RODO-2510 file (C-alpha; in nm, 4 decimals, decimal comma):
residues 117
     n   res          X          Y          Z
     1     t     0,0000     0,0000     0,0000
     2     a     0,1312     0,3430    -0,0920
     3     p     0,1746     0,5900     0,1920
     4     a    -0,1055     0,8405     0,2355
     5     d    -0,0519     1,1853     0,0848
     6     v     0,1252     1,4210     0,3215
     7     e     0,1702     1,7886     0,2386
     8     d     0,5001     1,9531     0,3134
     9     g     0,6490     2,2970     0,3011
    10     p     0,5397     2,6271     0,4489
    11     l     0,1705     2,7123     0,4699
    12     p     0,0201     3,0503     0,3759
    13     s    -0,0165     3,2901     0,6680
    14     p    -0,2390     3,2496     0,8564
    15     s    -0,3186     2,8775     0,8429
    16     w    -0,5057     2,6914     1,1153
    17     v    -0,3840     2,3413     1,1952
    18     l    -0,4105     2,0756     1,4605
    19     v    -0,0601     2,0037     1,5843
    20     v    -0,0431     1,6271     1,6312
    21     s     0,3266     1,6006     1,7092
    22     s     0,6360     1,8212     1,7358
    23     e     0,9531     1,6322     1,6582
    24     g     1,3251     1,6925     1,6476
    25     n     1,3590     1,5268     1,3091
    26     e     1,1651     1,5396     0,9861
    27     a     1,1463     1,1627     0,9323
    28     r     0,9622     1,1051     1,2625
    29     a     0,7212     1,3942     1,1935
    30     r     0,6519     1,2501     0,8473
    31     e     0,5763     0,9057     0,9971
    32     v     0,3215     1,0626     1,2324
    33     a     0,1659     1,2692     0,9512
    34     e     0,1324     0,9561     0,7353
    35     v    -0,0610     0,7842     1,0159
    36     v    -0,2884     1,0899     1,0460
    37     a    -0,3454     1,0901     0,6690
    38     a    -0,4108     0,7149     0,6679
    39     a    -0,6855     0,7787     0,9260
    40     g    -0,8601     0,9965     0,6669
    41     h    -0,7488     1,3450     0,7662
    42     a    -0,5695     1,6024     0,5546
    43     a    -0,2201     1,6045     0,6990
    44     g     0,1194     1,7543     0,6523
    45     v     0,4617     1,8309     0,7894
    46     l     0,6026     2,1775     0,8357
    47     r     0,9173     2,3275     0,9801
    48     s     0,8218     2,5512     1,2709
    49     d     1,1088     2,7856     1,1791
    50     d     0,9082     2,8849     0,8669
    51     h     0,6179     3,0144     1,0787
    52     p     0,7027     3,2900     1,3308
    53     s     0,3879     3,2129     1,5333
    54     l     0,5336     2,8718     1,6240
    55     n     0,8238     2,7915     1,8528
    56     p     1,1332     2,7389     1,6362
    57     g     1,3323     2,4201     1,6087
    58     f     1,0640     2,1587     1,5410
    59     w     0,9255     1,9471     1,2618
    60     v     0,5488     1,9556     1,3105
    61     a     0,3089     1,6815     1,2022
    62     y    -0,0346     1,8374     1,1646
    63     a    -0,3909     1,7718     1,0569
    64     g    -0,5371     2,0376     0,8317
    65     p    -0,5074     2,3128     0,7346
    66     y    -0,8542     2,4419     0,8189
    67     a    -1,0326     2,7579     0,7055
    68     d    -1,0219     2,9224     1,0474
    69     a    -0,9840     2,8571     1,4190
    70     d    -1,3469     2,7478     1,4558
    71     a    -1,3071     2,4879     1,1793
    72     a    -0,9894     2,3597     1,3427
    73     r    -1,1627     2,3331     1,6803
    74     a    -1,4547     2,1489     1,5181
    75     a    -1,2151     1,9014     1,3523
    76     r    -1,0264     1,8467     1,6774
    77     d    -1,2982     1,6159     1,8160
    78     e    -1,2766     1,3944     1,5059
    79     v    -0,8976     1,3843     1,5202
    80     h    -0,9081     1,3052     1,8934
    81     a    -1,1652     1,0288     1,8300
    82     d    -0,9199     0,8690     1,5857
    83     g    -0,6644     0,8369     1,8635
    84     f    -0,4623     1,1562     1,8244
    85     t    -0,5685     1,2818     2,1648
    86     a    -0,2769     1,5227     2,2088
    87     a    -0,3697     1,7259     1,8973
    88     y    -0,4251     2,0951     1,9647
    89     v    -0,5191     2,4015     1,7602
    90     r    -0,2447     2,6350     1,6380
    91     c    -0,2236     2,9226     1,3969
    92     a     0,0770     2,8885     1,1669
    93     g     0,1955     3,2111     1,0135
    94     t     0,3200     3,5500     1,1156
    95     v     0,2591     3,6596     1,4721
    96     e     0,0523     3,9507     1,3360
    97     d    -0,1673     3,7271     1,1148
    98     c    -0,2203     3,4906     1,4076
    99     g    -0,3429     3,7623     1,6399
   100     g    -0,0102     3,8928     1,7633
   101     n    -0,0421     3,7282     2,1022
   102     r     0,2503     3,5053     2,1864
   103     p     0,2456     3,4454     2,5614
   104     p     0,5507     3,5328     2,7723
   105     g     0,8277     3,2776     2,7510
   106     g     0,7856     3,2220     2,3766
   107     d     0,5060     2,9645     2,3882
   108     d     0,2488     2,9958     2,1146
   109     a    -0,0960     3,1354     2,1651
   110     g    -0,3393     2,8487     2,1434
   111     d    -0,5198     2,5819     2,3308
   112     d    -0,2268     2,4372     2,5201
   113     p     0,0670     2,6690     2,5888
   114     d     0,2633     2,3842     2,7473
   115     d     0,2919     2,2057     2,4131
   116     a     0,6067     2,2529     2,2108
   117     a     0,5053     2,3753     1,8664
***
C-alpha cells in the first residue's frame, strides 16, 4: 500500500492546523503525519522555523489546514476520536496574522501553551 498523501512545506499565513506532534527530526514527523493521513485526515509536515507564530526548532506533524480557528476546533474532536488525543489548535503564520499574542516565555498562543510547537 502506498503511503497516504502528506503535504510539506510552508503554509500561507495564517493557516489553522491541529498540531499532532512536534519532533526533532523530519522523518519522525513525516511518519506521524502519514498515520494521520491514513486515518482519513488532511495532513502535513512543516518546519516551525518557517512560521514565526510557532516555537522554532521543530518538525510539526499536523492535521489540516482548516479555514479558520473554529473549523480547526470542530475538527479536533474527530482527530481526537481517531486516537490523536494530544492534537491541539495552532495558527501557523506571522505573529501579526495569528493575532499577535505570543504568551511570555515564547510559547504559542493556542489551546495548550505547554505544548512545544
